[in-house]
N, C-alpha and C positions, 0 to 999 in steps of 0.2 A: 497613500495607500495601495494608490491602483496595479504596481505592479509586483501587490505584495498576494502570494496564496504560498496551498501545503499543499503536499502533499503527502498524501496516505499508503501504505502500503499493509497489508494484512497474512498473515499464515492462519494459515487456518487448521480445524482436523483436519477437514477433508472439501469436497464438493461442492457437497448434496446444502440443503436451504435446514437440516439436522443438525448440520456439520457445526461446530464453535470456534468462537479465533483462543487461537493459543499462541498470538504477537499481534500491536500496532505500535507499527513507526510509522513519522510521521516527521517534515521536517515545516519551515518554511523557508518560503524562494525569495529572490527579486529573481520578474520574471522574465525581464531585460539581459541582466547581467548572470542571473544564473548563480550568486548567490545565497546562498548557507546560510539565513537571520538564528537561526534556533532550529530547535533536533526534541522532539517529544521521545520517550521507546514505552510500550509497559508489553510484561510476562501478562496470561490476561489463561486464570483460571477458569478453565470447561471444566461443567457440568455433568453429574453422572444422567445415565443415562434415564431412570427413575428418580433427578431428586441428589442432590450431598455431592461432594467433589471428593469422590472415589474413580475417577473417570484416565482409561490411560491411554498416552499419547500414544499411536499405532509402530510398527519398528518400522513402516513402510515413511511416515512424519516425519519421526527423530534418522532415518536416512536424510532425508530430502532439504534439509530444512535447523539438521543442529536438535532441533529442540528435543527435552525431553523430559522427562517427570517432577522432576527433578526441580527444572529448570522454571516452572509453575507452579512448584506445593505452596510457596506463599506468597502466589501473586494476586491479584482483586480479579472479580469477579466478574466477563462478560460487561454484564450492565454499567457496574462502576468504571472498568478502563473506556470502555465509546463513550462517559460522561465526563474522563479528562481530558482524554484525547479533545472533546468539544470544546473543552472550556479552552484544551491550549489549541483549535481552531479560530476561534473568535467568531467574526462576522465574516471571514476571510474565504473568496473562491475556495472549494478543497479539489484538487485533482487526481484519478488517480489511472492508475492501466491499468485497463478494460475496467471501468469502475461499473460496470454493472455487479459484477462479480466484489465487490473489498465495501458497496453500497448497499448490496441487499444485508454482509451485519453487521452492518455501523447503524444501519435507518432502522432495525428488526430489534436492537435496546435501548431505541428513543423514540418521543413522540413526537422529536421538529424534523424529520428525515428529507434533513440537507441533500439539496440537489450533489451532481458530485457528474465534472467537466474530466469529461477523455481523451487522454495523452496518447490510445490504442486509435483513436480517430484522424490526429496528425499526424502522429506515424502513419496509417492507411498512407494518409496524401503526400509527406512532406517524403515518401520512401517504397514508393509504387512500384517496382523492380522487382524489389521481396517478395520470395513467392511462399512470407508465411513473417505475422509480424507479432512473436510473440516475442516478449519481452527481450529474453536472452538471445536473440536473433538483430533486430535492429541493435540491439545493447557492440554486436558484435563484428557490424556493420560499422559503428562510429568509429571503434575501434578500441572502446568500453571497458575497463575490466567489469570481470564476472566470479572475483574473489566475494563470497558469503551469499553468493546469492541464494533466492531461498530467504532469505534474511529479511525481512523486513526497513530496516535503515540500507542497507544496501543494494535493496530495492529502489527505495526512496530516491534513492546518488543515482542507481541506471534512468530510474524513468522522467527527473530532472533531467539530467543530461535531452535525453529524447524530445523532451516540449522543448525544450531552450536553442538547442540546434534546428528540431525540427517547425519550433514559429522563425527562427532568424530565414532557414530556405526559405518557405511560404513564404516570408514577406521581401522577398529577392524580383518578384516579379511584379512590384506595384511600384 
């Protein structure tokens, strides 16, 4: 199981610590071959500012992600969605693109405080000539489809390709 890892991506109500998860997507992969072995996806219902579940997703986030209030209306809470993800991940290594962002949201809902490995670090080493290492720019460099970008599973699949191709590129010099 040494080559098996999990890649996770979140969609959130914004970028600050007070924001909340609206979607978790994850894939189990073989890091050597890039084969996707399993998939996890869950919407998550954000709590309203003063408790309860009457939160409204901003039009900016809906325009960016395509996720609407109706899509999260019957979804589990952030804590329940995170716990379901952690069951899916088991003891496997967890990777994310810009891992500090995703781990901040995941770890605030669990006492486990799992470490995350960062695919962004791989992208910076493998593609040092890029002016920016945003996931969509690295994906463009690799000729990857960006259809459904800013949806969790689509971003996981792009991240997987950056990870696998980046690791292959970095192994070439050894």
